[in-house]
Structure formats: C-alpha cells, structure tokens
C-alpha positions in Angstrom: 0.0 0.0 0.0 1.3 3.4 -0.9 1.9 5.6 2.1 1.1 8.7 0.0 -2.3 10.2 1.0 -4.0 12.7 -1.2 -6.0 15.2 0.9 -8.6 17.9 0.2 -10.3 19.3 3.3 -11.6 16.5 5.5 -11.2 13.7 2.9 -8.1 11.9 2.1 -7.4 8.8 -0.1 -4.7 6.5 -1.3 -4.4 3.5 -3.6 -2.2 0.6 -4.5 -2.4 -3.0 -5.7 -6.1 -2.9 -6.5 -7.0 -1.3 -3.2 -8.5 2.2 -2.7 -8.7 3.6 0.9 -10.8 6.8 1.7 -11.0 8.4 5.1 -13.3 11.3 6.1 -12.6 13.1 9.4 -15.4 13.9 11.7 -18.9 12.5 12.1 -22.4 13.9 11.5 -25.9 12.2 11.9 -26.7 13.3 8.3 -25.6 10.6 5.9 -26.3 12.9 3.0 -23.5 15.2 4.1 -20.9 12.7 3.0 -21.9 12.4 -0.7 -21.0 15.9 -1.8 -17.9 16.0 0.5 -16.4 12.8 -1.0 -17.6 13.7 -4.6 -15.8 17.1 -4.4 -12.6 15.4 -3.2 -12.6 13.1 -6.2 -13.5 15.8 -8.6 -11.0 18.4 -7.4 -8.1 16.5 -5.8 -8.0 12.9 -7.0 -5.4 12.0 -9.7 -5.5 8.2 -9.1 -6.9 5.5 -11.2 -10.1 5.7 -13.2 -13.1 3.5 -12.6 -13.1 -0.1 -13.9 -15.4 -2.9 -14.6 -15.6 -6.1 -12.6 -16.8 -6.9 -9.2 -15.7 -5.1 -6.0 -15.8 -5.5 -2.2 -16.5 -2.3 -0.2 -16.0 -2.0 3.5 -17.4 1.1 5.2 -16.5 1.8 8.9 -18.0 4.5 11.1 -15.6 5.1 14.0 -16.8 7.0 16.9 -15.6 8.3 20.3 -18.0 8.0 23.3 -21.6 7.3 22.4 -22.3 6.2 18.8 -24.2 8.8 16.7 -27.7 8.1 15.6 -27.0 7.4 12.0 -28.7 4.8 9.8 -25.9 2.7 8.3 -27.9 1.8 5.2 -28.2 5.5 4.4 -24.5 6.0 5.1 -23.7 3.2 2.7 -25.9 4.6 -0.1 -24.3 8.0 0.3 -20.8 6.6 0.2 -21.4 4.3 -2.8 -23.0 7.2 -4.7 -20.0 9.4 -4.0 -17.3 6.9 -5.1 -19.3 5.7 -8.2 -17.5 6.9 -11.3 -14.1 6.9 -9.5 -13.7 3.4 -8.0 -16.1 1.7 -10.3 -18.6 2.6 -12.9 -21.8 1.5 -11.1 -22.6 0.5 -7.6 -24.2 -2.7 -9.0 -20.6 -3.9 -9.4 -20.4 -4.1 -5.6 -20.6 -7.9 -4.9 -19.7 -7.6 -1.2 -20.6 -4.8 1.1 -19.8 -4.5 4.9 -21.0 -1.5 6.8 -20.2 -1.3 10.5 -20.1 1.1 13.5 -17.3 0.7 15.9 -15.4 2.6 18.6 -12.2 4.3 17.4 -9.5 6.6 18.4 -11.1 9.5 16.5 -14.4 10.1 14.7 -14.2 9.3 11.1 -15.6 7.3 8.2 -13.3 4.8 6.5 -13.9 3.2 3.1 -11.9 0.4 1.6 -12.6 -0.7 -1.9 -11.1 -3.9 -3.3 -11.3 -5.3 -6.7 -12.4 -9.0 -6.6 -10.5 -11.5 -8.8 
C-alpha cells in the first residue's frame, strides 16, 4: 500500500495494488453530508486510477468516540457508494460484497476500503 495520501479538506485517499482507501474526518448524523464532500474530493483532488469494470468489495466503517451517533448505516452506505461511483467503479451494481459497521475508534471518522475482486 502506498503511504502517500492525497488530501482535500476533511477527505483523504490512497491506492495501491487494486485497493482504494478513503478516510473522512469527523462524524455527522446526516448521511447525505458525505456524498458531496467525497464527490468534491474526487472531482478536485484525485489523480488516481479511473473506474473499472468487474466486481468489488466495499467496507465502510464509522468510527466514533464516546456514544455512537444516531445514523442509519444503510443511508451512510448509499451516500458513500453514490459518491465513489465513477471513481472506484462505474456503477454500484458492481459491488458484490458490502460490509458497513459502526465501531469505537481513536477518533471520529468514516473509513472506506474498496477492493477489486478477482
């Protein structure tokens, strides 16, 4: 994995060996907040690979400190997949495996890991 993160505002990403990692600092209870934030990052700052065909695995983690925020994980997943569509893959129908979880962490953030399946 490349150690070089590309950052724009609260969003940063890196890629290597068929793996794309995206991290968004901070949490909000509004899932719709993440779509334009991540989309703007890819539109303005991302110079990595272009979308490809095939099947993908996507893992989305919501890390929180203290009490977990009241946020529907299905809405979060939809917002994230819509934001990375056109950058990681062409269509979210290409996602063959999806894991979305809420877990305690060292800081509040959303993490996304996209892997191309063989």
